[in-house]
All heavy atoms as TSV, in Angstrom:
chain	resi	resn	atom	element	x	y	z
A	1	MET	N	N	28.683	1.374	-96.715
A	1	MET	CA	C	30.087	1.657	-96.660
A	1	MET	C	C	30.519	2.195	-98.017
A	1	MET	O	O	30.099	1.696	-99.048
A	1	MET	CB	C	30.881	0.399	-96.311
A	1	MET	CG	C	32.359	0.678	-96.266
A	1	MET	SD	S	33.406	-0.764	-96.152
A	1	MET	CE	C	33.112	-1.262	-94.506
A	2	ALA	N	N	31.350	3.229	-98.003
A	2	ALA	CA	C	31.823	3.848	-99.233
A	2	ALA	C	C	33.286	4.233	-99.076
A	2	ALA	O	O	33.762	4.454	-97.966
A	2	ALA	CB	C	30.992	5.086	-99.554
A	3	LEU	N	N	33.974	4.318	-100.198
A	3	LEU	CA	C	35.377	4.730	-100.205
A	3	LEU	C	C	35.544	5.869	-101.201
A	3	LEU	O	O	35.210	5.710	-102.379
A	3	LEU	CB	C	36.276	3.553	-100.607
A	3	LEU	CG	C	37.744	3.891	-100.830
A	3	LEU	CD1	C	38.405	4.262	-99.513
A	3	LEU	CD2	C	38.454	2.733	-101.480
A	4	ALA	N	N	36.036	7.009	-100.739
A	4	ALA	CA	C	36.352	8.126	-101.633
A	4	ALA	C	C	37.767	7.875	-102.155
A	4	ALA	O	O	38.699	7.732	-101.381
A	4	ALA	CB	C	36.288	9.445	-100.881
A	5	PHE	N	N	37.907	7.812	-103.493
A	5	PHE	CA	C	39.216	7.466	-104.031
A	5	PHE	C	C	39.810	8.522	-104.942
A	5	PHE	O	O	40.963	8.391	-105.362
A	5	PHE	CB	C	39.176	6.117	-104.755
A	5	PHE	CG	C	38.276	6.064	-105.957
A	5	PHE	CD1	C	38.744	6.398	-107.206
A	5	PHE	CD2	C	36.957	5.661	-105.814
A	5	PHE	CE1	C	37.915	6.335	-108.305
A	5	PHE	CE2	C	36.130	5.595	-106.907
A	5	PHE	CZ	C	36.603	5.927	-108.152
A	6	LYS	N	N	39.081	9.593	-105.231
A	6	LYS	CA	C	39.629	10.639	-106.089
A	6	LYS	C	C	38.883	11.935	-105.836
A	6	LYS	O	O	37.666	11.948	-105.751
A	6	LYS	CB	C	39.486	10.233	-107.555
A	6	LYS	CG	C	40.077	11.210	-108.540
A	6	LYS	CD	C	39.926	10.667	-109.955
A	6	LYS	CE	C	40.486	11.608	-110.975
A	6	LYS	NZ	N	40.319	11.093	-112.347
A	7	LEU	N	N	39.623	13.044	-105.723
A	7	LEU	CA	C	39.044	14.375	-105.562
A	7	LEU	C	C	39.533	15.252	-106.698
A	7	LEU	O	O	40.715	15.231	-107.034
A	7	LEU	CB	C	39.497	15.006	-104.242
A	7	LEU	CG	C	38.960	14.325	-103.004
A	7	LEU	CD1	C	40.016	14.271	-101.933
A	7	LEU	CD2	C	37.755	15.064	-102.524
A	8	ILE	N	N	38.613	16.018	-107.304
A	8	ILE	CA	C	39.011	16.959	-108.346
A	8	ILE	C	C	38.256	18.267	-108.159
A	8	ILE	O	O	37.161	18.297	-107.610
A	8	ILE	CB	C	38.765	16.412	-109.774
A	8	ILE	CG1	C	37.265	16.183	-110.021
A	8	ILE	CG2	C	39.569	15.174	-110.054
A	8	ILE	CD1	C	36.943	15.900	-111.482
A	9	ASP	N	N	38.878	19.351	-108.597
A	9	ASP	CA	C	38.227	20.659	-108.666
A	9	ASP	C	C	38.109	21.021	-110.130
A	9	ASP	O	O	39.083	20.955	-110.871
A	9	ASP	CB	C	39.053	21.731	-107.946
A	9	ASP	CG	C	38.905	21.654	-106.449
A	9	ASP	OD1	O	37.757	21.547	-105.984
A	9	ASP	OD2	O	39.928	21.707	-105.748
A	10	ASN	N	N	36.901	21.375	-110.553
A	10	ASN	CA	C	36.702	21.802	-111.940
A	10	ASN	C	C	35.694	22.944	-111.965
A	10	ASN	O	O	35.383	23.518	-110.925
A	10	ASN	CB	C	36.279	20.628	-112.836
A	10	ASN	CG	C	34.948	20.037	-112.449
A	10	ASN	OD1	O	34.188	20.621	-111.685
A	10	ASN	ND2	N	34.648	18.872	-112.959
A	11	GLU	N	N	35.180	23.264	-113.134
A	11	GLU	CA	C	34.246	24.391	-113.249
A	11	GLU	C	C	32.957	24.172	-112.473
A	11	GLU	O	O	32.210	25.105	-112.217
A	11	GLU	CB	C	33.932	24.688	-114.729
A	11	GLU	CG	C	33.165	23.595	-115.444
A	11	GLU	CD	C	34.033	22.518	-116.078
A	11	GLU	OE1	O	35.230	22.452	-115.789
A	11	GLU	OE2	O	33.485	21.738	-116.856
A	12	PHE	N	N	32.671	22.941	-112.075
A	12	PHE	CA	C	31.458	22.631	-111.316
A	12	PHE	C	C	31.698	22.620	-109.811
A	12	PHE	O	O	30.803	22.377	-109.048
A	12	PHE	CB	C	30.896	21.272	-111.746
A	12	PHE	CG	C	30.535	21.224	-113.203
A	12	PHE	CD1	C	31.354	20.573	-114.100
A	12	PHE	CD2	C	29.395	21.845	-113.669
A	12	PHE	CE1	C	31.037	20.532	-115.447
A	12	PHE	CE2	C	29.069	21.808	-115.011
A	12	PHE	CZ	C	29.893	21.158	-115.903
A	13	GLY	N	N	32.926	22.843	-109.378
A	13	GLY	CA	C	33.263	22.789	-107.958
A	13	GLY	C	C	34.029	21.516	-107.643
A	13	GLY	O	O	34.536	20.840	-108.529
A	14	GLN	N	N	34.115	21.173	-106.357
A	14	GLN	CA	C	34.846	19.976	-105.958
A	14	GLN	C	C	33.985	18.731	-106.162
A	14	GLN	O	O	32.823	18.703	-105.750
A	14	GLN	CB	C	35.265	20.051	-104.497
A	14	GLN	CG	C	36.099	18.849	-104.077
A	14	GLN	CD	C	36.396	18.830	-102.598
A	14	GLN	OE1	O	35.497	18.992	-101.787
A	14	GLN	NE2	N	37.652	18.630	-102.273
A	15	LEU	N	N	34.549	17.738	-106.800
A	15	LEU	CA	C	33.880	16.448	-106.971
A	15	LEU	C	C	34.689	15.374	-106.264
A	15	LEU	O	O	35.912	15.366	-106.335
A	15	LEU	CB	C	33.758	16.088	-108.454
A	15	LEU	CG	C	32.874	16.971	-109.315
A	15	LEU	CD1	C	32.950	16.516	-110.769
A	15	LEU	CD2	C	31.447	16.913	-108.840
A	16	THR	N	N	34.001	14.473	-105.591
A	16	THR	CA	C	34.635	13.345	-104.927
A	16	THR	C	C	34.132	12.071	-105.582
A	16	THR	O	O	32.937	11.797	-105.566
A	16	THR	CB	C	34.274	13.314	-103.424
A	16	THR	OG1	O	34.623	14.571	-102.843
A	16	THR	CG2	C	35.004	12.194	-102.711
A	17	TYR	N	N	35.042	11.301	-106.175
A	17	TYR	CA	C	34.682	10.024	-106.771
A	17	TYR	C	C	34.618	8.993	-105.651
A	17	TYR	O	O	35.526	8.902	-104.829
A	17	TYR	CB	C	35.716	9.592	-107.804
A	17	TYR	CG	C	35.651	10.377	-109.074
A	17	TYR	CD1	C	36.210	11.648	-109.167
A	17	TYR	CD2	C	35.022	9.854	-110.193
A	17	TYR	CE1	C	36.158	12.368	-110.336
A	17	TYR	CE2	C	34.964	10.569	-111.375
A	17	TYR	CZ	C	35.532	11.831	-111.435
A	17	TYR	OH	O	35.476	12.535	-112.606
A	18	THR	N	N	33.532	8.244	-105.637
A	18	THR	CA	C	33.265	7.327	-104.535
A	18	THR	C	C	32.850	5.965	-105.052
A	18	THR	O	O	32.109	5.857	-106.021
A	18	THR	CB	C	32.127	7.887	-103.654
A	18	THR	OG1	O	32.461	9.207	-103.255
A	18	THR	CG2	C	31.910	7.040	-102.428
A	19	ARG	N	N	33.312	4.921	-104.397
A	19	ARG	CA	C	32.866	3.565	-104.689
A	19	ARG	C	C	32.012	3.102	-103.507
A	19	ARG	O	O	32.453	3.124	-102.368
A	19	ARG	CB	C	34.049	2.637	-104.881
A	19	ARG	CG	C	33.637	1.248	-105.319
A	19	ARG	CD	C	34.835	0.410	-105.693
A	19	ARG	NE	N	35.717	1.134	-106.588
A	19	ARG	CZ	C	35.731	1.017	-107.914
A	19	ARG	NH1	N	34.910	0.196	-108.497
A	19	ARG	NH2	N	36.578	1.706	-108.647
A	20	LEU	N	N	30.777	2.719	-103.796
A	20	LEU	CA	C	29.858	2.241	-102.761
A	20	LEU	C	C	29.968	0.725	-102.655
A	20	LEU	O	O	29.873	0.025	-103.652
A	20	LEU	CB	C	28.416	2.615	-103.116
A	20	LEU	CG	C	28.107	4.100	-103.221
A	20	LEU	CD1	C	26.689	4.292	-103.721
A	20	LEU	CD2	C	28.314	4.775	-101.898
A	21	TYR	N	N	30.163	0.233	-101.434
A	21	TYR	CA	C	30.266	-1.212	-101.216
A	21	TYR	C	C	28.967	-1.796	-100.676
A	21	TYR	O	O	28.730	-2.998	-100.816
A	21	TYR	CB	C	31.424	-1.518	-100.272
A	21	TYR	CG	C	32.757	-1.228	-100.904
A	21	TYR	CD1	C	33.452	-0.076	-100.600
A	21	TYR	CD2	C	33.299	-2.100	-101.833
A	21	TYR	CE1	C	34.672	0.196	-101.191
A	21	TYR	CE2	C	34.511	-1.846	-102.435
A	21	TYR	CZ	C	35.188	-0.695	-102.109
A	21	TYR	OH	O	36.390	-0.422	-102.701
A	22	SER	N	N	28.144	-0.971	-100.052
A	22	SER	CA	C	26.858	-1.446	-99.552
A	22	SER	C	C	25.918	-0.265	-99.375
A	22	SER	O	O	26.348	0.880	-99.294
A	22	SER	CB	C	27.023	-2.186	-98.222
A	22	SER	OG	O	27.494	-1.305	-97.227
A	23	ASP	N	N	24.634	-0.571	-99.354
A	23	ASP	CA	C	23.595	0.420	-99.085
A	23	ASP	C	C	23.373	1.386	-100.251
A	23	ASP	O	O	23.763	1.120	-101.375
A	23	ASP	CB	C	23.900	1.181	-97.799
A	23	ASP	CG	C	22.633	1.600	-97.066
A	23	ASP	OD1	O	21.535	1.200	-97.501
A	23	ASP	OD2	O	22.741	2.311	-96.073
A	24	THR	N	N	22.721	2.502	-99.967
A	24	THR	CA	C	22.334	3.489	-100.971
A	24	THR	C	C	22.599	4.891	-100.426
A	24	THR	O	O	22.389	5.149	-99.245
A	24	THR	CB	C	20.829	3.351	-101.289
A	24	THR	OG1	O	20.581	2.031	-101.769
A	24	THR	CG2	C	20.384	4.343	-102.332
A	25	LEU	N	N	23.057	5.787	-101.281
A	25	LEU	CA	C	23.227	7.200	-100.931
A	25	LEU	C	C	22.114	8.002	-101.570
A	25	LEU	O	O	21.722	7.722	-102.703
A	25	LEU	CB	C	24.558	7.742	-101.454
A	25	LEU	CG	C	25.826	7.373	-100.732
A	25	LEU	CD1	C	27.024	7.979	-101.450
A	25	LEU	CD2	C	25.791	7.852	-99.304
A	26	LYS	N	N	21.618	9.011	-100.835
A	26	LYS	CA	C	20.602	9.923	-101.364
A	26	LYS	C	C	21.079	11.347	-101.144
A	26	LYS	O	O	21.875	11.606	-100.241
A	26	LYS	CB	C	19.271	9.719	-100.634
A	26	LYS	CG	C	18.660	8.338	-100.825
A	26	LYS	CD	C	17.395	8.217	-100.021
A	26	LYS	CE	C	17.779	8.159	-98.588
A	26	LYS	NZ	N	17.186	7.310	-97.692
A	27	GLN	N	N	20.569	12.260	-101.965
A	27	GLN	CA	C	20.871	13.670	-101.735
A	27	GLN	C	C	20.405	14.051	-100.342
A	27	GLN	O	O	19.330	13.661	-99.911
A	27	GLN	CB	C	20.179	14.539	-102.772
A	27	GLN	CG	C	20.758	14.414	-104.145
A	27	GLN	CD	C	20.066	15.337	-105.134
A	27	GLN	OE1	O	19.151	16.071	-104.800
A	27	GLN	NE2	N	20.510	15.280	-106.368
A	28	GLY	N	N	21.224	14.779	-99.605
A	28	GLY	CA	C	20.885	15.185	-98.249
A	28	GLY	C	C	21.411	14.251	-97.180
A	28	GLY	O	O	21.408	14.598	-95.999
A	29	ASP	N	N	21.865	13.054	-97.554
A	29	ASP	CA	C	22.443	12.128	-96.576
A	29	ASP	C	C	23.716	12.718	-95.984
A	29	ASP	O	O	24.339	13.597	-96.559
A	29	ASP	CB	C	22.790	10.784	-97.225
A	29	ASP	CG	C	21.597	9.878	-97.408
A	29	ASP	OD1	O	20.502	10.215	-96.911
A	29	ASP	OD2	O	21.756	8.825	-98.057
A	30	ARG	N	N	24.098	12.191	-94.838
A	30	ARG	CA	C	25.342	12.602	-94.191
A	30	ARG	C	C	26.294	11.408	-94.146
A	30	ARG	O	O	25.874	10.296	-93.859
A	30	ARG	CB	C	25.081	13.118	-92.786
A	30	ARG	CG	C	24.259	14.378	-92.782
A	30	ARG	CD	C	24.113	14.922	-91.378
A	30	ARG	NE	N	23.321	16.131	-91.386
A	30	ARG	CZ	C	23.838	17.354	-91.478
A	30	ARG	NH1	N	25.129	17.506	-91.576
A	30	ARG	NH2	N	23.059	18.400	-91.481
A	31	LEU	N	N	27.560	11.692	-94.433
A	31	LEU	CA	C	28.604	10.676	-94.389
A	31	LEU	C	C	29.623	11.049	-93.325
A	31	LEU	O	O	29.925	12.222	-93.130
A	31	LEU	CB	C	29.327	10.568	-95.736
A	31	LEU	CG	C	28.524	10.092	-96.921
A	31	LEU	CD1	C	29.409	10.091	-98.166
A	31	LEU	CD2	C	27.978	8.705	-96.672
A	32	TYR	N	N	30.183	10.038	-92.679
A	32	TYR	CA	C	31.211	10.257	-91.670
A	32	TYR	C	C	32.582	10.127	-92.311
A	32	TYR	O	O	32.884	9.123	-92.946
A	32	TYR	CB	C	31.055	9.240	-90.535
A	32	TYR	CG	C	32.109	9.356	-89.470
A	32	TYR	CD1	C	32.098	10.440	-88.594
A	32	TYR	CD2	C	33.097	8.404	-89.336
A	32	TYR	CE1	C	33.060	10.558	-87.608
A	32	TYR	CE2	C	34.061	8.508	-88.351
A	32	TYR	CZ	C	34.038	9.587	-87.486
A	32	TYR	OH	O	35.001	9.708	-86.520
A	33	ASN	N	N	33.409	11.159	-92.172
A	33	ASN	CA	C	34.780	11.131	-92.664
A	33	ASN	C	C	35.662	10.650	-91.517
A	33	ASN	O	O	35.870	11.373	-90.543
A	33	ASN	CB	C	35.204	12.523	-93.131
A	33	ASN	CG	C	36.590	12.541	-93.724
A	33	ASN	OD1	O	37.456	11.767	-93.341
A	33	ASN	ND2	N	36.806	13.447	-94.663
A	34	SER	N	N	36.183	9.427	-91.617
A	34	SER	CA	C	36.956	8.847	-90.519
A	34	SER	C	C	38.304	9.536	-90.329
A	34	SER	O	O	38.881	9.476	-89.247
A	34	SER	CB	C	37.153	7.347	-90.734
A	34	SER	OG	O	37.848	7.111	-91.942
A	35	ARG	N	N	38.815	10.198	-91.357
A	35	ARG	CA	C	40.096	10.903	-91.226
A	35	ARG	C	C	39.936	12.196	-90.421
A	35	ARG	O	O	40.707	12.469	-89.518
A	35	ARG	CB	C	40.689	11.222	-92.595
A	35	ARG	CG	C	42.084	11.845	-92.520
A	35	ARG	CD	C	42.653	12.159	-93.886
A	35	ARG	NE	N	41.843	13.119	-94.627
A	35	ARG	CZ	C	41.916	14.444	-94.476
A	35	ARG	NH1	N	42.744	14.969	-93.601
A	35	ARG	NH2	N	41.160	15.234	-95.207
A	36	THR	N	N	38.895	12.989	-90.746
A	36	THR	CA	C	38.689	14.277	-90.069
A	36	THR	C	C	37.742	14.170	-88.878
A	36	THR	O	O	37.598	15.127	-88.125
A	36	THR	CB	C	38.132	15.320	-91.045
A	36	THR	OG1	O	36.849	14.877	-91.504
A	36	THR	CG2	C	39.066	15.541	-92.221
A	37	LYS	N	N	37.070	13.043	-88.741
A	37	LYS	CA	C	36.097	12.814	-87.655
A	37	LYS	C	C	34.897	13.762	-87.750
A	37	LYS	O	O	34.326	14.167	-86.756
A	37	LYS	CB	C	36.744	12.955	-86.275
A	37	LYS	CG	C	38.033	12.208	-86.082
A	37	LYS	CD	C	37.792	10.770	-85.746
A	37	LYS	CE	C	39.040	10.069	-85.265
A	37	LYS	NZ	N	39.816	9.444	-86.280
A	38	LYS	N	N	34.523	14.140	-89.001
A	38	LYS	CA	C	33.402	15.051	-89.207
A	38	LYS	C	C	32.343	14.424	-90.103
A	38	LYS	O	O	32.634	13.531	-90.888
A	38	LYS	CB	C	33.886	16.349	-89.859
A	38	LYS	CG	C	34.797	17.171	-88.976
A	38	LYS	CD	C	35.204	18.450	-89.656
A	38	LYS	CE	C	36.107	19.259	-88.749
A	38	LYS	NZ	N	36.534	20.504	-89.392
A	39	LEU	N	N	31.108	14.933	-89.984
A	39	LEU	CA	C	30.028	14.528	-90.868
A	39	LEU	C	C	29.981	15.468	-92.068
A	39	LEU	O	O	30.132	16.682	-91.916
A	39	LEU	CB	C	28.683	14.573	-90.152
A	39	LEU	CG	C	28.427	13.489	-89.114
A	39	LEU	CD1	C	27.099	13.752	-88.415
A	39	LEU	CD2	C	28.411	12.124	-89.756
A	40	LEU	N	N	29.781	14.908	-93.254
A	40	LEU	CA	C	29.652	15.685	-94.482
A	40	LEU	C	C	28.264	15.460	-95.060
A	40	LEU	O	O	27.765	14.335	-95.052
A	40	LEU	CB	C	30.691	15.247	-95.513
A	40	LEU	CG	C	32.148	15.351	-95.104
A	40	LEU	CD1	C	33.029	14.707	-96.161
A	40	LEU	CD2	C	32.520	16.805	-94.929
A	41	ARG	N	N	27.652	16.514	-95.572
A	41	ARG	CA	C	26.331	16.402	-96.184
A	41	ARG	C	C	26.487	16.233	-97.687
A	41	ARG	O	O	27.255	16.946	-98.318
A	41	ARG	CB	C	25.507	17.657	-95.896
A	41	ARG	CG	C	24.093	17.570	-96.417
A	41	ARG	CD	C	23.311	18.819	-96.017
A	41	ARG	NE	N	21.962	18.733	-96.502
A	41	ARG	CZ	C	21.575	19.116	-97.726
A	41	ARG	NH1	N	22.450	19.593	-98.562
A	41	ARG	NH2	N	20.328	19.004	-98.087
A	42	ILE	N	N	25.738	15.301	-98.264
A	42	ILE	CA	C	25.749	15.068	-99.700
A	42	ILE	C	C	24.769	16.046	-100.338
A	42	ILE	O	O	23.559	15.940	-100.158
A	42	ILE	CB	C	25.324	13.622	-100.045
A	42	ILE	CG1	C	26.189	12.615	-99.317
A	42	ILE	CG2	C	25.346	13.407	-101.551
A	42	ILE	CD1	C	27.655	12.743	-99.597
A	43	ASN	N	N	25.294	17.031	-101.067
A	43	ASN	CA	C	24.431	18.017	-101.714
A	43	ASN	C	C	23.915	17.524	-103.051
A	43	ASN	O	O	22.755	17.738	-103.383
A	43	ASN	CB	C	25.166	19.347	-101.906
A	43	ASN	CG	C	25.427	20.031	-100.590
A	43	ASN	OD1	O	24.652	19.890	-99.669
A	43	ASN	ND2	N	26.515	20.742	-100.506
A	44	ARG	N	N	24.779	16.905	-103.838
A	44	ARG	CA	C	24.383	16.437	-105.169
A	44	ARG	C	C	25.104	15.131	-105.479
A	44	ARG	O	O	26.229	14.918	-105.058
A	44	ARG	CB	C	24.763	17.456	-106.232
A	44	ARG	CG	C	24.057	18.771	-106.078
A	44	ARG	CD	C	24.616	19.802	-106.992
A	44	ARG	NE	N	23.950	19.705	-108.294
A	44	ARG	CZ	C	24.241	20.493	-109.300
A	44	ARG	NH1	N	25.183	21.385	-109.197
A	44	ARG	NH2	N	23.583	20.367	-110.433
A	45	LEU	N	N	24.420	14.288	-106.235
A	45	LEU	CA	C	25.024	13.048	-106.743
A	45	LEU	C	C	25.059	13.145	-108.261
A	45	LEU	O	O	24.059	13.518	-108.881
A	45	LEU	CB	C	24.192	11.831	-106.327
A	45	LEU	CG	C	24.152	11.533	-104.834
A	45	LEU	CD1	C	23.098	10.487	-104.545
A	45	LEU	CD2	C	25.500	11.061	-104.356
A	46	VAL	N	N	26.190	12.803	-108.830
A	46	VAL	CA	C	26.366	12.915	-110.271
A	46	VAL	C	C	27.045	11.650	-110.788
A	46	VAL	O	O	28.066	11.229	-110.242
A	46	VAL	CB	C	27.245	14.145	-110.629
A	46	VAL	CG1	C	27.393	14.280	-112.132
A	46	VAL	CG2	C	26.678	15.410	-110.026
A	47	ARG	N	N	26.466	11.045	-111.826
A	47	ARG	CA	C	27.125	9.926	-112.506
A	47	ARG	C	C	27.932	10.520	-113.654
A	47	ARG	O	O	27.409	11.290	-114.459
A	47	ARG	CB	C	26.119	8.933	-113.061
A	47	ARG	CG	C	26.823	7.813	-113.854
A	47	ARG	CD	C	25.852	6.866	-114.498
A	47	ARG	NE	N	25.172	6.132	-113.445
A	47	ARG	CZ	C	23.872	5.858	-113.469
A	47	ARG	NH1	N	23.114	6.262	-114.457
A	47	ARG	NH2	N	23.318	5.201	-112.485
A	48	ILE	N	N	29.223	10.176	-113.710
A	48	ILE	CA	C	30.104	10.706	-114.741
A	48	ILE	C	C	30.584	9.560	-115.614
A	48	ILE	O	O	31.152	8.596	-115.117
A	48	ILE	CB	C	31.301	11.436	-114.117
A	48	ILE	CG1	C	30.811	12.597	-113.250
A	48	ILE	CG2	C	32.270	11.920	-115.192
A	48	ILE	CD1	C	31.887	13.268	-112.460
A	49	GLU	N	N	30.332	9.693	-116.904
A	49	GLU	CA	C	30.793	8.710	-117.888
A	49	GLU	C	C	31.451	9.468	-119.027
A	49	GLU	O	O	30.785	10.184	-119.767
A	49	GLU	CB	C	29.632	7.879	-118.415
A	49	GLU	CG	C	28.981	7.009	-117.362
A	49	GLU	CD	C	27.811	6.231	-117.909
A	49	GLU	OE1	O	27.661	6.145	-119.140
A	49	GLU	OE2	O	27.037	5.727	-117.082
A	50	VAL	N	N	32.742	9.314	-119.163
A	50	VAL	CA	C	33.554	9.991	-120.173
A	50	VAL	C	C	33.314	11.502	-120.091
A	50	VAL	O	O	33.833	12.147	-119.200
A	50	VAL	CB	C	33.305	9.417	-121.583
A	50	VAL	CG1	C	34.294	10.014	-122.569
A	50	VAL	CG2	C	33.404	7.904	-121.588
A	51	ASP	N	N	32.543	12.085	-120.999
A	51	ASP	CA	C	32.305	13.528	-120.959
A	51	ASP	C	C	30.842	13.871	-120.660
A	51	ASP	O	O	30.414	15.000	-120.840
A	51	ASP	CB	C	32.737	14.175	-122.268
A	51	ASP	CG	C	31.967	13.632	-123.461
A	51	ASP	OD1	O	31.235	12.639	-123.293
A	51	ASP	OD2	O	32.095	14.191	-124.555
A	52	LYS	N	N	30.067	12.902	-120.168
A	52	LYS	CA	C	28.655	13.129	-119.842
A	52	LYS	C	C	28.459	13.113	-118.330
A	52	LYS	O	O	29.058	12.310	-117.628
A	52	LYS	CB	C	27.776	12.058	-120.478
A	52	LYS	CG	C	27.776	12.085	-121.993
A	52	LYS	CD	C	26.754	11.123	-122.544
A	52	LYS	CE	C	27.260	9.703	-122.390
A	52	LYS	NZ	N	26.385	8.715	-123.007
A	53	ARG	N	N	27.599	14.011	-117.843
A	53	ARG	CA	C	27.238	14.045	-116.429
A	53	ARG	C	C	25.728	13.875	-116.311
A	53	ARG	O	O	24.973	14.510	-117.025
A	53	ARG	CB	C	27.633	15.377	-115.806
A	53	ARG	CG	C	29.105	15.529	-115.594
A	53	ARG	CD	C	29.409	16.892	-115.006
A	53	ARG	NE	N	30.725	17.009	-114.462
A	53	ARG	CZ	C	31.842	17.081	-115.162
A	53	ARG	NH1	N	31.797	17.029	-116.464
A	53	ARG	NH2	N	33.006	17.198	-114.571
A	54	GLN	N	N	25.316	13.017	-115.377
A	54	GLN	CA	C	23.891	12.773	-115.153
A	54	GLN	C	C	23.593	12.967	-113.670
A	54	GLN	O	O	24.177	12.299	-112.822
A	54	GLN	CB	C	23.539	11.352	-115.582
A	54	GLN	CG	C	22.116	10.976	-115.315
A	54	GLN	CD	C	21.848	9.503	-115.625
A	54	GLN	OE1	O	22.749	8.755	-115.955
A	54	GLN	NE2	N	20.609	9.114	-115.496
A	55	GLU	N	N	22.700	13.902	-113.361
A	55	GLU	CA	C	22.294	14.138	-111.974
A	55	GLU	C	C	21.489	12.944	-111.480
A	55	GLU	O	O	20.638	12.425	-112.194
A	55	GLU	CB	C	21.450	15.410	-111.874
A	55	GLU	CG	C	22.175	16.678	-112.239
A	55	GLU	CD	C	23.093	17.185	-111.142
A	55	GLU	OE1	O	22.842	16.887	-109.962
A	55	GLU	OE2	O	24.052	17.882	-111.488
A	56	LEU	N	N	21.741	12.510	-110.247
A	56	LEU	CA	C	21.045	11.376	-109.646
A	56	LEU	C	C	20.360	11.793	-108.359
A	56	LEU	O	O	20.847	12.668	-107.649
A	56	LEU	CB	C	22.034	10.250	-109.320
A	56	LEU	CG	C	22.872	9.673	-110.452
A	56	LEU	CD1	C	23.883	8.695	-109.885
A	56	LEU	CD2	C	21.988	9.005	-111.477
A	57	GLN	N	N	19.247	11.164	-108.050
A	57	GLN	CA	C	18.578	11.340	-106.759
A	57	GLN	C	C	19.154	10.366	-105.736
A	57	GLN	O	O	19.290	10.697	-104.568
A	57	GLN	CB	C	17.074	11.137	-106.891
A	57	GLN	CG	C	16.384	12.165	-107.766
A	57	GLN	CD	C	16.538	13.563	-107.215
A	57	GLN	OE1	O	16.333	13.782	-106.022
A	57	GLN	NE2	N	16.902	14.493	-108.065
A	58	THR	N	N	19.473	9.141	-106.195
A	58	THR	CA	C	20.059	8.119	-105.330
A	58	THR	C	C	21.152	7.384	-106.095
A	58	THR	O	O	21.174	7.378	-107.322
A	58	THR	CB	C	19.011	7.081	-104.875
A	58	THR	OG1	O	18.509	6.403	-106.024
A	58	THR	CG2	C	17.886	7.709	-104.097
A	59	ALA	N	N	22.060	6.768	-105.352
A	59	ALA	CA	C	23.100	5.924	-105.930
A	59	ALA	C	C	23.196	4.681	-105.056
A	59	ALA	O	O	23.250	4.777	-103.832
A	59	ALA	CB	C	24.435	6.648	-105.972
A	60	SER	N	N	23.187	3.518	-105.672
A	60	SER	CA	C	23.225	2.274	-104.896
A	60	SER	C	C	24.589	1.611	-105.023
A	60	SER	O	O	25.423	2.008	-105.835
A	60	SER	CB	C	22.135	1.326	-105.377
A	60	SER	OG	O	22.454	0.854	-106.668
A	61	SER	N	N	24.801	0.574	-104.236
A	61	SER	CA	C	26.073	-0.144	-104.262
A	61	SER	C	C	26.281	-0.859	-105.593
A	61	SER	O	O	27.379	-1.291	-105.893
A	61	SER	CB	C	26.145	-1.143	-103.105
A	61	SER	OG	O	25.077	-2.060	-103.198
A	62	MET	N	N	25.249	-0.942	-106.407
A	62	MET	CA	C	25.384	-1.543	-107.727
A	62	MET	C	C	26.099	-0.602	-108.693
A	62	MET	O	O	26.590	-1.012	-109.720
A	62	MET	CB	C	24.012	-1.910	-108.295
A	62	MET	CG	C	23.247	-2.881	-107.430
A	62	MET	SD	S	24.136	-4.412	-107.127
A	62	MET	CE	C	23.969	-5.166	-108.709
A	63	GLU	N	N	26.150	0.695	-108.377
A	63	GLU	CA	C	26.840	1.678	-109.214
A	63	GLU	C	C	28.340	1.527	-109.009
A	63	GLU	O	O	28.798	1.348	-107.890
A	63	GLU	CB	C	26.431	3.106	-108.842
A	63	GLU	CG	C	24.973	3.382	-108.978
A	63	GLU	CD	C	24.511	3.409	-110.409
A	63	GLU	OE1	O	25.306	3.782	-111.288
A	63	GLU	OE2	O	23.371	3.014	-110.647
A	64	GLN	N	N	29.108	1.645	-110.061
A	64	GLN	CA	C	30.558	1.513	-109.952
A	64	GLN	C	C	31.228	2.775	-109.456
A	64	GLN	O	O	32.009	2.747	-108.549
A	64	GLN	CB	C	31.134	1.098	-111.307
A	64	GLN	CG	C	30.730	-0.289	-111.699
A	64	GLN	CD	C	31.880	-1.230	-111.580
A	64	GLN	OE1	O	33.012	-0.844	-111.727
A	64	GLN	NE2	N	31.601	-2.480	-111.326
A	65	LYS	N	N	30.911	3.916	-110.084
A	65	LYS	CA	C	31.548	5.173	-109.692
A	65	LYS	C	C	30.504	6.267	-109.661
A	65	LYS	O	O	29.684	6.381	-110.535
A	65	LYS	CB	C	32.633	5.569	-110.699
A	65	LYS	CG	C	33.765	4.589	-110.769
A	65	LYS	CD	C	34.751	5.021	-111.800
A	65	LYS	CE	C	35.819	3.949	-111.934
A	65	LYS	NZ	N	36.708	4.210	-113.040
A	66	THR	N	N	30.575	7.078	-108.621
A	66	THR	CA	C	29.639	8.171	-108.481
A	66	THR	C	C	30.401	9.399	-108.026
A	66	THR	O	O	31.204	9.330	-107.109
A	66	THR	CB	C	28.556	7.851	-107.421
A	66	THR	OG1	O	27.939	6.625	-107.775
A	66	THR	CG2	C	27.536	8.941	-107.328
A	67	GLY	N	N	30.153	10.536	-108.651
A	67	GLY	CA	C	30.754	11.787	-108.215
A	67	GLY	C	C	29.814	12.461	-107.238
A	67	GLY	O	O	28.645	12.608	-107.519
A	68	ILE	N	N	30.335	12.877	-106.112
A	68	ILE	CA	C	29.539	13.567	-105.119
A	68	ILE	C	C	30.011	15.005	-105.102
A	68	ILE	O	O	31.161	15.280	-104.834
A	68	ILE	CB	C	29.726	12.949	-103.708
A	68	ILE	CG1	C	29.333	11.474	-103.739
A	68	ILE	CG2	C	28.913	13.716	-102.689
A	68	ILE	CD1	C	29.633	10.763	-102.454
A	69	ARG	N	N	29.126	15.912	-105.388
A	69	ARG	CA	C	29.499	17.317	-105.439
A	69	ARG	C	C	29.161	17.959	-104.096
A	69	ARG	O	O	28.049	17.873	-103.627
A	69	ARG	CB	C	28.740	18.022	-106.550
A	69	ARG	CG	C	29.245	19.423	-106.738
A	69	ARG	CD	C	28.492	20.140	-107.785
A	69	ARG	NE	N	28.706	19.524	-109.089
A	69	ARG	CZ	C	28.024	19.857	-110.147
A	69	ARG	NH1	N	27.080	20.764	-110.064
A	69	ARG	NH2	N	28.254	19.300	-111.305
A	70	LYS	N	N	30.155	18.620	-103.502
A	70	LYS	CA	C	29.946	19.331	-102.241
A	70	LYS	C	C	29.480	20.727	-102.500
A	70	LYS	O	O	29.842	21.347	-103.422
A	70	LYS	CB	C	31.232	19.385	-101.435
A	70	LYS	CG	C	31.581	18.091	-100.795
A	70	LYS	CD	C	32.864	18.147	-100.070
A	70	LYS	CE	C	32.979	19.321	-99.147
A	70	LYS	NZ	N	34.133	19.383	-98.347
């Protein structure tokens, strides 16, 4: 289970900040958007800390904040 709580557009494209409550996300996974009733594919996972970005292969519920780039 995950909650998207912030969306931004920047020079890298659209980023969605997400809080994971359980399980693990991997690049290529699909998420269900309950508002639009559509599946979204996770293209990239990025950990953002202040002004640093780190590409991730997976993100677990132990992570506090993860940016998902569409």
